[in-house]
C-alpha positions as CSV (number, residue, x, y, z in Angstrom):
1,M,0.0,0.0,0.0
2,N,1.4,3.4,-1.0
3,R,0.6,6.1,1.6
4,I,1.0,9.7,0.7
5,R,3.2,11.3,3.3
6,N,2.2,14.8,4.3
7,L,1.8,17.0,7.4
8,T,-1.9,16.6,7.9
9,G,-2.6,16.1,11.6
10,N,-5.3,14.3,13.6
11,I,-6.9,15.1,16.9
12,H,-7.2,12.3,19.4
13,T,-8.0,11.8,23.0
14,A,-4.8,11.0,25.0
15,A,-4.5,8.7,27.9
16,N,-5.0,11.7,30.3
17,G,-8.4,12.2,28.8
18,Q,-7.4,15.4,27.0
19,K,-6.9,16.3,23.4
20,T,-3.7,15.8,21.4
21,Y,-3.0,16.9,17.9
22,D,-0.6,14.5,16.1
23,V,1.3,15.1,12.8
24,F,2.4,11.5,12.2
25,Y,4.8,12.1,9.3
26,A,6.6,15.1,10.8
27,S,10.3,15.1,11.2
28,S,11.8,16.3,14.5
29,G,13.0,19.5,12.8
30,L,9.4,20.7,12.7
31,I,9.3,21.2,16.5
32,P,11.1,24.5,16.6
33,V,8.9,25.7,13.7
34,I,5.8,24.8,15.6
35,G,7.1,26.5,18.7
36,R,7.7,29.7,16.8
37,L,4.3,29.6,15.2
38,L,2.5,29.0,18.5
39,Q,4.4,31.9,20.1
40,Q,3.8,34.3,17.2
41,Q,0.2,33.4,16.5
42,F,-1.2,32.5,19.9
43,G,1.3,33.8,22.5
44,F,2.4,30.5,24.0
45,S,5.8,30.7,25.5
46,P,8.3,27.9,26.4
47,Q,8.5,27.2,30.1
48,S,11.7,25.2,30.0
49,T,14.5,24.1,27.7
50,P,13.5,21.1,25.5
51,A,14.2,17.7,26.9
52,I,15.9,15.8,24.1
53,G,16.3,12.0,24.1
54,L,17.3,9.5,21.4
55,D,13.7,9.1,20.3
56,E,11.8,12.1,21.6
57,I,11.8,15.8,22.2
58,V,9.5,17.5,24.7
59,I,8.9,21.0,25.8
60,E,6.2,22.6,27.9
61,I,4.6,25.8,26.6
62,E,2.2,28.1,28.5
63,K,-0.2,31.0,28.0
64,D,-2.4,32.5,30.7
65,G,-1.8,29.5,33.0
66,I,-2.7,27.0,30.4
67,K,0.1,24.5,29.8
68,L,0.5,22.3,26.7
69,S,3.2,19.9,25.8
70,L,4.9,20.3,22.4
71,G,6.9,17.4,21.3
72,W,8.0,14.8,18.8
73,D,8.6,11.1,19.2
74,I,9.1,8.1,17.0
75,W,5.6,6.8,17.6
76,S,3.5,9.9,17.1
77,G,5.6,12.3,15.1
78,A,5.0,15.9,16.2
79,Y,2.3,16.6,18.7
80,V,0.6,19.2,20.9
81,L,-0.9,17.7,24.0
82,S,-3.3,19.3,26.5
83,F,-3.3,18.7,30.3
84,C,-6.8,20.3,31.0
85,E,-10.1,21.1,29.3
86,E,-9.2,24.6,28.5
87,G,-6.0,23.3,26.9
88,S,-8.0,20.8,24.9
89,Q,-10.0,23.7,23.4
90,W,-6.7,25.4,22.5
91,V,-5.4,22.2,20.9
92,A,-8.5,22.1,18.6
93,H,-7.9,25.7,17.6
94,I,-4.2,25.1,17.1
95,A,-4.8,22.0,15.0
96,Q,-7.0,24.0,12.6
97,F,-4.4,26.7,12.3
98,L,-1.5,24.2,11.8
99,D,-3.4,22.1,9.2
100,D,-3.9,25.2,7.2
101,E,-0.3,26.4,7.7
102,F,1.2,23.0,6.9
103,S,-0.6,22.8,3.5
104,K,1.9,25.4,2.3
105,S,4.7,24.0,0.2
106,I,7.5,25.5,2.3
107,Y,6.8,22.9,5.1
108,Q,7.2,19.9,2.8
109,Q,10.9,19.7,3.9
110,Y,9.7,18.6,7.3
111,V,7.9,15.4,6.1
112,S,9.8,12.4,7.4
113,T,11.1,9.9,4.9
């Protein structure tokens, strides 16, 4: 089966009961790009330096007391994960924005091979 690889994301309910937006075919290089977009468009700021492991990258971002996790791993690709109901509402809004943004050809360099 030949799957078309692109940066279309999906919203799921995570194990914590909150929403997560996953971009399965994203390379790890997309994480700083997403971080900048979320800061510029929505005002989310990093709360720590990224934790970088062999197979994952995680950073917490925050706006007005609402924390989200921005990350990448070998299982999910890139993701934005909520920790609370208000955050889940933000994840839905962010997902819509990123799906529109990632349809632009300049982001194709971040599709994993």
